[in-house]
C-alpha positions as CSV (number, residue, x, y, z in Angstrom):
1,X,-176.6,112.4,-151.2
2,X,-174.1,109.6,-150.6
3,X,-170.6,110.4,-149.6
4,X,-169.1,108.8,-152.7
5,X,-171.3,110.9,-155.0
6,X,-170.3,114.0,-153.0
7,X,-166.6,113.1,-153.5
8,X,-167.1,112.6,-157.3
9,X,-168.9,115.9,-157.7
10,X,-166.3,117.7,-155.6
11,X,-163.4,116.2,-157.5
12,X,-165.1,117.1,-160.8
13,X,-165.5,120.7,-159.7
14,X,-161.9,121.0,-158.7
15,X,-160.7,119.3,-161.9
16,X,-162.6,121.9,-163.9
17,X,-160.4,124.6,-162.3
18,X,-157.0,122.9,-162.1
19,X,-154.8,125.9,-161.8
20,X,-157.0,127.6,-159.2
21,X,-157.1,124.4,-157.2
22,X,-153.4,124.0,-157.4
23,X,-152.8,127.5,-156.2
24,X,-155.3,127.0,-153.4
25,X,-153.5,123.9,-152.3
26,X,-150.1,125.6,-152.4
27,X,-150.4,127.0,-148.8
28,X,-151.2,123.5,-147.5
29,X,-148.4,121.9,-149.6
30,X,-145.8,124.4,-148.2
31,X,-147.2,124.0,-144.7
32,X,-147.1,120.2,-144.6
33,X,-143.8,120.1,-146.3
34,X,-142.2,122.6,-143.9
35,X,-143.7,120.7,-140.9
36,X,-142.2,117.4,-142.0
37,X,-138.8,118.9,-143.0
38,X,-138.3,121.0,-139.9
39,X,-139.6,118.3,-137.5
40,X,-137.2,115.8,-139.1
41,X,-134.3,118.3,-138.4
42,X,-135.3,118.4,-134.7
43,X,-135.6,114.7,-134.5
44,X,-132.4,114.1,-136.3
45,X,-130.6,116.5,-134.1
46,X,-131.9,114.7,-131.0
47,X,-130.8,111.3,-132.3
48,X,-127.4,112.6,-133.2
49,X,-126.7,114.3,-129.8
50,X,-128.1,111.2,-128.0
51,X,-125.8,108.9,-130.0
52,X,-122.8,111.1,-129.2
53,X,-123.6,111.1,-125.5
54,X,-124.1,107.4,-125.4
55,X,-120.8,106.9,-127.2
56,X,-119.0,108.5,-124.3
57,X,-119.5,105.3,-122.3
58,X,-122.0,102.9,-120.6
59,X,-123.7,104.0,-117.4
60,X,-121.2,106.9,-117.3
61,X,-121.0,109.5,-114.5
62,X,-118.9,112.6,-114.8
63,X,-117.3,114.4,-111.8
64,X,-116.1,117.9,-112.5
65,X,-115.0,120.7,-110.1
66,X,-117.0,123.8,-110.5
67,X,-115.0,126.8,-111.8
68,X,-114.0,129.4,-109.2
69,X,-114.2,126.9,-106.3
70,X,-111.5,125.4,-104.1
71,X,-112.4,121.9,-105.2
72,X,-109.6,119.8,-106.7
73,X,-109.5,116.3,-108.0
74,X,-106.6,113.8,-107.8
75,X,-105.8,110.3,-108.9
76,X,-106.3,109.2,-105.3
77,X,-109.9,110.5,-105.4
78,X,-110.6,108.0,-108.2
79,X,-109.1,105.1,-106.1
80,X,-111.1,106.1,-103.1
81,X,-114.4,106.3,-105.0
82,X,-113.9,102.8,-106.4
83,X,-113.4,101.5,-102.9
84,X,-116.2,103.5,-101.1
85,X,-119.0,103.5,-103.6
86,X,-120.4,100.0,-104.0
87,X,-122.6,100.9,-107.0
88,X,-119.6,101.9,-109.0
89,X,-117.6,99.5,-111.2
90,X,-114.7,101.6,-112.2
91,X,-113.5,105.2,-111.8
92,X,-110.8,106.7,-114.0
93,X,-109.0,110.0,-113.8
94,X,-108.7,112.3,-116.8
95,X,-106.2,115.1,-117.4
96,X,-106.7,116.8,-120.8
97,X,-104.7,119.6,-122.5
98,X,-105.8,120.8,-126.0
99,X,-103.6,122.4,-128.6
100,X,-100.6,120.2,-127.8
101,X,-98.0,119.8,-130.5
102,X,-97.1,116.2,-131.5
103,X,-94.2,115.6,-133.9
104,X,-93.1,112.5,-135.9
105,X,-90.0,112.9,-138.1
106,X,-90.7,116.1,-140.0
107,X,-94.5,116.0,-139.5
108,X,-96.2,118.1,-136.8
109,X,-99.8,118.0,-135.6
110,X,-101.7,119.9,-132.9
111,X,-104.1,117.7,-131.0
112,X,-105.5,117.0,-127.5
113,X,-103.3,115.0,-125.1
114,X,-105.3,113.1,-122.5
115,X,-103.8,111.4,-119.4
116,X,-105.7,108.3,-118.3
117,X,-105.4,104.8,-116.9
118,X,-106.0,101.2,-118.1
119,X,-109.7,101.4,-117.4
120,X,-110.3,103.9,-120.2
121,X,-111.4,101.5,-123.0
122,X,-114.0,99.9,-120.7
123,X,-115.4,103.0,-119.1
124,X,-115.4,105.1,-122.3
125,X,-116.3,102.2,-124.6
126,X,-113.3,102.9,-126.8
127,X,-111.9,99.7,-128.3
128,X,-108.4,99.4,-129.8
129,X,-107.7,99.0,-133.5
130,X,-104.2,97.7,-133.1
131,X,-101.5,97.3,-130.4
132,X,-102.1,97.6,-126.7
133,X,-103.4,100.1,-124.2
134,X,-101.9,101.8,-121.2
135,X,-101.2,99.3,-118.4
136,X,-101.1,99.7,-114.6
137,X,-97.3,99.4,-114.8
138,X,-97.2,102.3,-117.3
139,X,-99.0,104.4,-114.7
140,X,-96.8,103.3,-111.8
141,X,-93.6,103.8,-113.7
142,X,-94.6,107.0,-115.6
143,X,-93.7,105.3,-118.8
144,X,-93.5,107.4,-121.9
145,X,-95.9,105.5,-124.1
146,X,-98.8,106.8,-126.2
147,X,-102.0,105.4,-127.7
148,X,-103.1,107.6,-130.6
149,X,-106.6,108.3,-132.1
150,X,-107.5,107.4,-135.6
151,X,-107.4,111.0,-136.9
152,X,-104.0,111.6,-135.4
153,X,-102.8,108.4,-137.1
154,X,-104.1,109.4,-140.6
155,X,-102.9,113.0,-140.4
156,X,-99.5,112.2,-138.9
157,X,-98.5,108.8,-140.3
158,X,-100.7,108.5,-143.4
159,X,-100.8,104.8,-144.3
160,X,-97.7,103.8,-142.3
161,X,-98.3,101.6,-139.2
162,X,-97.5,103.8,-136.2
163,X,-96.8,101.0,-133.7
164,X,-93.3,101.2,-132.3
165,X,-92.8,104.7,-133.8
166,X,-91.2,107.4,-131.7
167,X,-93.1,110.7,-131.5
168,X,-92.5,113.8,-129.4
169,X,-95.2,115.5,-127.3
170,X,-94.1,119.0,-126.3
171,X,-90.6,118.0,-127.0
172,X,-90.7,114.8,-124.9
173,X,-90.1,111.5,-126.7
174,X,-92.9,108.8,-126.5
175,X,-93.3,105.4,-128.1
176,X,-96.6,104.6,-129.8
177,X,-97.9,101.3,-128.5
178,X,-101.5,101.4,-129.6
179,X,-104.1,102.7,-132.1
180,X,-107.7,103.4,-131.1
181,X,-110.5,102.4,-133.3
182,X,-112.4,105.3,-135.0
183,X,-115.3,106.6,-132.9
184,X,-116.3,110.0,-134.4
185,X,-117.8,112.9,-132.5
186,X,-118.6,112.9,-128.8
187,X,-118.8,115.4,-126.0
188,X,-118.6,118.3,-128.5
189,X,-115.2,117.1,-129.8
190,X,-113.7,114.6,-132.3
191,X,-113.0,111.5,-130.2
192,X,-110.4,110.3,-132.8
193,X,-108.4,113.5,-132.5
194,X,-106.4,112.8,-129.3
195,X,-103.3,111.1,-127.9
196,X,-103.7,109.0,-124.7
197,X,-100.8,108.7,-122.3
198,X,-100.5,107.4,-118.7
199,X,-102.1,109.8,-116.2
200,X,-98.9,110.1,-114.1
201,X,-96.8,110.8,-117.2
202,X,-99.4,113.5,-118.2
203,X,-99.1,115.1,-114.8
204,X,-95.3,115.3,-115.0
205,X,-95.5,116.6,-118.6
206,X,-98.0,119.3,-117.7
207,X,-96.5,120.1,-114.3
208,X,-99.4,119.3,-112.0
209,X,-100.6,116.7,-109.5
210,X,-104.3,117.2,-110.2
211,X,-106.7,115.9,-112.8
212,X,-109.3,117.6,-114.9
213,X,-112.2,115.3,-114.1
214,X,-113.2,111.8,-113.1
215,X,-115.2,109.3,-115.1
216,X,-117.2,106.7,-113.1
217,X,-119.0,103.7,-114.5
218,X,-122.1,102.5,-112.6
219,X,-122.4,98.7,-112.4
220,X,-125.9,98.8,-113.9
221,X,-128.2,101.6,-115.3
222,X,-130.5,101.1,-112.3
223,X,-127.6,101.9,-109.9
224,X,-126.5,105.1,-111.7
225,X,-128.7,107.5,-109.6
226,X,-127.6,105.8,-106.4
227,X,-124.0,106.2,-107.5
228,X,-124.5,109.9,-108.2
229,X,-126.1,110.4,-104.8
230,X,-123.3,108.6,-103.0
231,X,-120.5,110.4,-104.8
232,X,-122.2,113.7,-104.2
233,X,-122.5,113.0,-100.5
234,X,-118.8,112.1,-100.3
235,X,-117.7,115.4,-101.9
236,X,-120.3,117.4,-99.8
237,X,-118.6,116.0,-96.7
238,X,-115.2,116.8,-98.1
239,X,-116.1,120.4,-99.2
240,X,-119.0,121.4,-96.9
241,X,-121.2,124.4,-97.9
242,X,-124.0,126.3,-96.3
243,X,-126.5,125.1,-98.9
244,X,-125.8,121.5,-99.8
245,X,-127.2,120.6,-103.2
246,X,-127.2,124.2,-104.4
247,X,-123.7,125.5,-103.7
248,X,-121.8,122.2,-104.1
249,X,-118.3,122.7,-105.4
250,X,-118.3,119.4,-107.3
251,X,-120.6,118.7,-110.2
252,X,-121.7,115.1,-110.5
253,X,-123.7,114.3,-113.6
254,X,-124.9,111.0,-114.9
255,X,-125.4,110.1,-118.5
256,X,-129.1,109.7,-118.0
257,X,-129.4,113.3,-116.6
258,X,-127.6,114.6,-119.7
259,X,-129.8,112.5,-122.0
260,X,-132.9,113.8,-120.2
261,X,-131.8,117.4,-120.5
262,X,-130.9,117.0,-124.1
263,X,-134.3,115.3,-124.8
264,X,-136.2,118.1,-123.2
265,X,-134.3,120.8,-125.1
266,X,-134.6,119.0,-128.5
267,X,-138.3,118.3,-127.9
268,X,-138.9,122.1,-127.3
269,X,-136.8,122.8,-130.4
270,X,-138.8,120.4,-132.5
271,X,-142.1,121.8,-131.2
272,X,-141.0,125.3,-132.0
273,X,-139.9,124.4,-135.5
274,X,-143.2,122.5,-136.1
275,X,-145.2,125.4,-134.7
276,X,-143.5,127.9,-137.0
277,X,-144.2,125.6,-140.0
278,X,-147.7,125.0,-138.8
279,X,-148.5,128.7,-139.3
280,X,-148.2,128.1,-143.0
281,X,-150.9,125.5,-142.7
282,X,-153.2,128.0,-141.1
283,X,-152.5,130.5,-143.9
284,X,-153.2,127.7,-146.3
285,X,-156.5,127.1,-144.6
286,X,-157.5,130.7,-144.9
287,X,-156.7,130.5,-148.6
288,X,-159.0,127.5,-148.9
289,X,-161.8,129.3,-147.2
290,X,-161.4,132.3,-149.4
291,X,-161.5,130.3,-152.6
292,X,-164.5,128.2,-151.3
293,X,-166.4,131.5,-150.7
294,X,-165.6,132.6,-154.2
295,X,-166.8,129.2,-155.5
296,X,-170.1,129.5,-153.6
297,X,-170.6,132.9,-155.2
298,X,-169.8,131.6,-158.7
299,X,-172.1,128.6,-158.3
300,X,-175.0,130.3,-156.6
301,X,-177.3,129.6,-159.6
302,X,-176.2,126.0,-159.6
303,X,-177.1,125.7,-155.9
304,X,-180.5,127.2,-156.6
305,X,-181.2,124.7,-159.4
306,X,-180.2,121.7,-157.2
307,X,-182.3,122.9,-154.3
308,X,-185.3,123.4,-156.7
309,X,-184.8,119.8,-157.9
310,X,-185.0,118.5,-154.3
311,X,-181.5,118.7,-153.0
312,X,-181.5,119.0,-149.2
313,X,-179.5,121.4,-147.1
314,X,-177.2,118.6,-145.9
315,X,-176.5,117.6,-149.6
316,X,-175.2,121.1,-150.4
317,X,-173.3,121.3,-147.1
318,X,-171.6,117.9,-147.7
319,X,-170.7,118.8,-151.3
320,X,-168.8,122.0,-150.4
321,X,-167.3,120.5,-147.2
322,X,-166.0,117.5,-149.1
323,X,-164.6,119.7,-151.8
324,X,-162.7,121.7,-149.1
325,X,-161.4,118.6,-147.4
326,X,-160.2,117.1,-150.8
327,X,-158.3,120.3,-151.5
328,X,-156.5,120.2,-148.1
329,X,-155.9,116.4,-148.2
330,X,-154.5,116.5,-151.7
331,X,-152.2,119.4,-150.7
332,X,-151.2,117.4,-147.6
333,X,-150.2,114.3,-149.7
334,X,-148.1,116.4,-152.1
335,X,-146.7,118.3,-149.1
336,X,-145.6,114.9,-147.4
337,X,-143.7,114.0,-150.6
338,X,-142.0,117.4,-150.8
339,X,-141.3,117.4,-147.1
340,X,-139.7,114.0,-147.2
341,X,-137.6,115.0,-150.3
342,X,-136.6,118.2,-148.5
343,X,-135.5,116.2,-145.4
344,X,-133.4,114.0,-147.6
345,X,-131.7,117.0,-149.3
346,X,-131.1,118.6,-145.9
347,X,-129.5,115.4,-144.6
348,X,-126.9,115.7,-147.5
349,X,-125.5,118.7,-145.6
350,X,-124.0,118.6,-142.1
351,X,-127.4,118.4,-140.5
352,X,-128.9,115.0,-139.7
353,X,-132.6,114.5,-140.3
354,X,-135.1,111.7,-139.4
355,X,-138.6,111.6,-140.8
356,X,-140.9,109.8,-138.3
357,X,-144.3,108.2,-139.1
358,X,-145.8,110.2,-136.3
359,X,-144.8,113.6,-137.9
360,X,-146.2,112.4,-141.2
361,X,-149.5,111.3,-139.8
362,X,-149.7,114.5,-137.6
363,X,-149.1,116.8,-140.6
364,X,-151.6,114.8,-142.8
365,X,-154.4,114.8,-140.2
366,X,-153.8,118.4,-139.3
367,X,-154.1,119.3,-143.0
368,X,-157.4,117.4,-143.2
369,X,-158.6,119.2,-140.1
370,X,-157.6,122.6,-141.6
371,X,-159.7,121.8,-144.7
372,X,-162.6,120.7,-142.5
373,X,-162.5,123.7,-140.2
374,X,-162.0,126.4,-142.9
375,X,-164.6,124.7,-145.2
376,X,-167.4,124.8,-142.7
377,X,-168.3,128.4,-143.1
378,X,-168.4,128.4,-147.0
379,X,-170.3,125.1,-147.0
380,X,-172.8,126.5,-144.4
381,X,-173.3,129.7,-146.4
382,X,-173.9,127.6,-149.6
383,X,-176.4,125.4,-147.8
384,X,-178.3,128.3,-146.3
385,X,-179.0,130.0,-149.7
386,X,-182.7,130.6,-150.5
387,X,-183.4,128.6,-153.7
388,X,-185.6,131.4,-155.2
389,X,-183.0,134.1,-154.6
390,X,-180.3,131.8,-155.9
391,X,-182.1,131.1,-159.1
392,X,-182.5,134.9,-159.7
393,X,-178.7,135.4,-159.1
394,X,-176.8,136.5,-162.2
């Protein structure tokens, strides 16, 4: 029997029992749809987190003291690293304090105040919307100037241009000299919800001579790891430990290391979600095998007649095997459509989704493989029937 004839016969047999065929395909439909929707959530999450990390800056390296250690960072550390590490382009200090009250006229707003230097827009890839940024003179003279994020602008000033306006931060007067362009989420926080002031002014305002962390920018992506190793060696010499590399008091992390870690975690998450949904496909395959066994029993007499008329074992085998594959492939196609629709509906919430061609093809071929695998036994059982016994079957 030719393949096309087997397909036509299988399709005619399925069309004769439409409701049963649809119910049989339901497990595959749900399985494929769930695989595509859940994998799209994992992929969308990976892309979203990756985008947020990349938005922090280009070739970025973060230097943070480990909690509970004697390590401390100062503005001078940033200057020394710029001078001593040839693979680094810029190093900027950062001193942050959340929950700080900012007031303008009768409006008050709680936000994050961040002390920094003139290198912030370049290192953190944060362009200005209007006005100017902090200058080296502002840092030297501890000038009380502020550059505000876009969310602070909209919540505090509404539609009024903030440049030149006087605000108070913890009761201290500051002049708004710049407005940052909107940037969105990054590093687990809203990058638009902050007020930037000179690092020296922030130290005086918060009563400290230290900084929270340092941001270093490698000259090129290829030099990032060399910069991490050099910076780590400098702080290991400054704060020696018994187990260098394991008990270091300073944490030096590159953007690539974070991206690699996030990629591994999200890949595991995606595989777990896909695996959970894949169980539905296996259940659907068992349903297909069950119905195909019922079909063999119902059509025993037909099989006997066909064998008596000269049909060979492979003809019977191919007929039932093709029928099983058509069931699973049809369910897979419907499942792809429903999974894509489900992914779109999920993306309308706070979760970001991304349907990839690889996940669609994987789900489709897995569905076809399920039909092929679970159809082998019923097809083999039908092909092995004795024609005389089959003709006697009532």
